[in-house]
N, C-alpha and C positions, 0 to 999 in steps of 0.2 A: 801480630800474626799468631795463630795457634798451630802447634805442631804435635802430632802423635804418630806413632808407628803403625803402619798398616802394610806389612810386607807382601801380602798376596793380592792386593788390589791396586792396579796400576792405571785406573781410569778415574775421571772426575765424577763427583756426585753432586747433583743439584738438589738443594733442600728448600722447599717452599712452605711458608706458613700462611694459609688462606684464612683470614679473619673476616669479621663482619664489616670492617671499614677500611680495609687495605690489605696489602700483601707484603710480607717480609721474606727475604730469601738470602741464600748464600751458596757459594760453590766451593766444594772441597776438592783438593787434588794433590797428587804426590809431587814433592820437589826432587831435586837431583840426588839427594841422599836416601830417598825412599820413605821419608816422613811425609805425612799428609798435613797440609796447611789449609787455612781458609784463604782462598785466592781473592774472593770478592764478596762484599755484602751489599744488598740492594734493598731499598725501602721505597714503597709507594707513598704518595700523599694520602692523607686520611680523607675518606669519602664520607660526607654527611648528607643524608637525604632528609627533607622535611618530614616525610612519613616513611616508615619502614615496611617494605613488603619483599618477600624472598625473591620473587621473579624480577621485580624492579631493581633490587639490589644487585642481582647477578648481572643484569644488563650493564650496570656501571662497573662492576668488578671484572667483567670479562676482559675489557680493554686494558684495565690496570694490570691484571695477571699477565697478559701477553707482553706488556712493556717490561715487567720484571724478568720474565723468562728471556726475552731478547737481550736484556742488559747483562744477564748472568751467563749466557752461552756464547761460545765461540768455536772455532774449528777444533781446538784442543779438547773441548768437553763433549763433543758429539758422539763419542763411543761409550759414554758412561751411563749412569743410573740417575733416576730422579726419585726423590722421596717427597711426597706431597702430603701435608698434614692439615686436615680440616679442623678449624675451631667453630664454635657456634656462630651463626645459626644453621650451618650447612649440614649438620648431622643431628641425629637423636640416638642416645644410647640407653641401654638397660643392663643391669647386672642380674643374672639369674642364679639362684642357689638351688641346686637340684639334688634330690636324694632318691635312689632306687634300691629296693630290697627284694630278693627272691628267696624262696625256700631252699633251692639248690644252687650251687655255683654255676655261673654262666660265663661263656667266653666273650671277651672284649676284643673284637677284631675290627678290621677296616670297614666291613659292611655295617656292623653295629654302630660304629662311631659316625659313619656317613649318614645313616638313617637318623641317629640321635640328633646330630647337629642340624640336619636339614629340617626336621620337624620343629626344632626350637626356632630356627630362622624364619620359617613360614609363619609361625604363631606371632613372632615378634614383628614381622613386616605388617601383618594384618592390624595389629594393635597400634602400629606407628602411623598409619594413614590418618587417624584422627589428630594426632599430635602435630603432624606436618601440615594438615589441611591441604593435601595434594592427592592426585589420583595415583592409583597403584603403579602405573607405568612411568610415573615421574620420580619415584624413589627406588633405590636398590639396597638390598642387604649388603653391607660392606665388610664387616668383620664379625666372625664368630670365633672367639678365642677362648681356649681353656686356660684359665689363670691358675687354678689349683684343683687337685683331684685327690681323693682318698679311696682306696680299695680296702674293704673290710676294716675301715677305721684308721688305716695307716696312709700317710701321704706318700705318693709315688711320683716320679718324674715321667717314666715311660709306662703307659697303661696298655699298649698294644700287645695282643697275643697272651694275655693273662686271664686267669679265671678268678671270679670273685662272687660273693653272695650279696654284697652291698657296694654301691658306688655313690660317692658324694662329690659334686663338682661345682665350682664357681665359673660361670661363663660371662664373658663380656661380648655384647652384641651391639651393633650400630647400623643404622641406615643413613644414607646421604641423599642429598638432592642430585638426582641423576644427571641433569643437564650440566651442572657445574663440573662433575667428575669427567663426563664425556668431553666437554670443551677443553678442559685442562689437559687431558690425555692427548687430544688432537694437537694442541698448541705445542706440547713438549715433543711429540713425535715429529712434528713439522720442523722443529729446531734441530733434529738429527739424533735425539736420544730415544731409544726404542724400549728401554726397560724402565717402566714406571711403577712405583709402589705407592699405594694409598693407605693412609692411616688416619685415625681421629685422635684429637689431642689428649683426652683422658687416658687412653691406652698407652700412648707414648710416655706421658708423665709417670704412669704406673711402672712401666718397664725400666725407666731410668732410675726411679726411686728404689726399685728392687736392688740395683747395684749398690746404692748407698746403704740399704738395710743390711746387706750381706757383709759390708766392710766395717760399719761402725755400730751395728746393733740398734739403729734407730727403728723404733717399733711402729711408727705411724706419723702421718702428716695430713693436715687439711690444706688443700691447695685451692686458692681463690683466684681465678683467672678473669680479669676485667677486660672485656672487649669493648668495641665502640658501642654496640647495641645490646649485648648480652653478657651476663656474668655467669660463669660456671663455677660450681663448687664440687670438688672431687675429694673423697675420703679414701686414703690408702692406709691400710692397717693389717698387721700380721700377714704380710705377703700377698694381700689381695686388694684390688680396687673394689671396695665394698659397696660404694654407692656414688652416684653423681646426680646433682640437681642444677637446674638453670633457672634464671629469672631474667625477664626482658628489660633490665635496666643496666646500661653500660655507661661509660663516661660521656657519651654523646647526649645522654639525658641532661646532664649538667650543662653541656655546651648549649643546648637548645634553650634551657631555662635562663642561662646567663644572657643569651642573645636577646631574649624578650625583656629581661630586666634592665639591660643597659642600652636597649634600642640600637643594636648593631647586627650585622649579618652573621651567618654561621661561621664563615671562615675567620672573621675577626674575633668571634667569641672563642674559637678553638685556639687561635694564636695567643689570645689573652690568658687563657687557662694554662697553656704550656709555659708562658712567661711567669705566671704566678707560681706554678709548680717548681720552676727553676730558681725562683727568688730574684728575678731581674726587674720587677716592676717597682715603681716609686712607692713610697710608704703609704701615701693617701689611697692610691688605687688598690694596693695590697689589702688594706684594711677593709675597703668596700667589698672586694671579692671574697675575702675571708668570711665576713658577716653573711654574705649571700649564700655561700657554699654550706654554711652550717645548716641552713634550712633546706636547701636543695638536696643535699646528700643524705639528710636524715631518712628520706624515703628509701634510699639504697640500703641504709643500715637496717631498716625494718624488713626489707625483702631478704637480706642476708640472714637475719635471725630466723625468719620463717623457714628458710632452706635448712639451716642448721638444726632447728627444732625437729623438722620432718625426718632428717637423717638420723638424729640422735634417738628417735623412737625405735630404730632398729639396732643401733649400737652406740655406746658412748664414744665421744670423739677424742682423737689424740690432742694433746695440748700444743704441739708444734703446728704453726700455720705459716704458709708461704703465700704472699700476696704478689701477683705478677700481672702484667698487662698494662694497658693505657690507664693512666691516673693512679697506678699503684704507689707512686711516690708521693701522692698527696697526703699531707700530715693529717687531714681530717679523716680520710679513710683508714689510715694506720691507727688512729686513735679509736675509731669505731670498733675495729676488729679486736682490740685489746681491752675493751670494757669488761669490768668485773662481772657484770650481769650475764655475759655470754659464757662464763665459767660453769654455769649450771649444766651445759651440754657436754662438758669434757669428763674424762674418766675419773679424775680426782677432784673435780669441782673447782679447778683453778682457771684463771683467765688464760687465753691463748698467748703464747710467746712466739716471736718470729724465728723461723728456720733460716739459718745462714747458708744460703745456696752457693754463692761464689766459692766458698771454701771447699764444698763438696765437688764442684765442677773441676777442681784441680786434679781429681782422680781421673778425669778424662783428658784434660788439656794441660800442657805445660805452661801455657801463657794464654790469657784471655783478653781480647780487646776490650777496652773500656765500654764501647758501645753495647757489647753483649752482656755486660753486667747490669746495665740499666734495667729496671723492672719492665719497661715496655718491650724489651727484646729478650727477656729471659725465656719466654716460650720458645723462641727460635734457638736459644742455647740448648734447651732440652732436646729439640729435634735434631740438632747437630750431634749431640751426644748419642742419641738413638741411632743415628746413621753410622756411628763408630762401633756399636755393639755387634 
């Protein structure tokens, strides 16, 4: 069990990780001493579709999400809060770096900021329709967050009711598939929880890493989150989520290819890959899968390099890299991300080295269940940490 002190919050918090192939969740709540602990962890089976489409995927995920919510809620939790975090492919993000300059100082007030954020949100939503391939009423602007701002060249935390001649800001914006967020809200409210907070995974990663940066001086990290169908790459550097890129190859690409190669169904292929990752297969079968994966996963490696190359054109990358999500424990993927050739995209030209996250999570939790240290559940550990902030 995990314990941390939260003296002013005496209700439970439901935390959900909505991915591309399943739902993970946990329920936090106070014990009799006033410390918050994880009361329960819930994981859905992994869903694998022969072909991936957002609307078809949500039809499958809808029932799965409802089952996890029911598993995690009871009478004790119904007066609490829910934090729902979307992973790919349910959202699309952008980071905007904006700079305004006027000859004379101008006032930054509530009306200025509302107009400023509204215009950026409208432009972003219009540009996002092509990315999602959906109609305008099928998506909604989800987050418009100011990550970092400078007035007259100086960083400030509170910009309201100030006057300045220049303003520089980094904004994080995201849109989500509206049907998924509406259905999840309805299911949670039906369970008795009325306060629902929605976030997207890159922003949560950024906010939690900000705590690490302040404590140990860590200046940046590349976070590679491998989902069932999509891989996300987020670059957090100098206190800002500088960029995010995604590509449509997750671990289920390997599952499908192995199913074809070994003439087995998708569920058998997934079980075989999980057993291979854990080292529980017999030697002969392990050798066959290892040889097959070298070729299958090479395409994932190529897509990763393409994403890193695009981001590095804006800024050279930190050397620390964190690999999380399904398949992140595969030796093949770990070897790919540490190849010397990828060092050309880092600040000092050196290969990536792994960031040791469990040690950093101790800043949030006194004790971490083994399940939450596993790479496949590390995103949920981030979301639980965010719920504590």
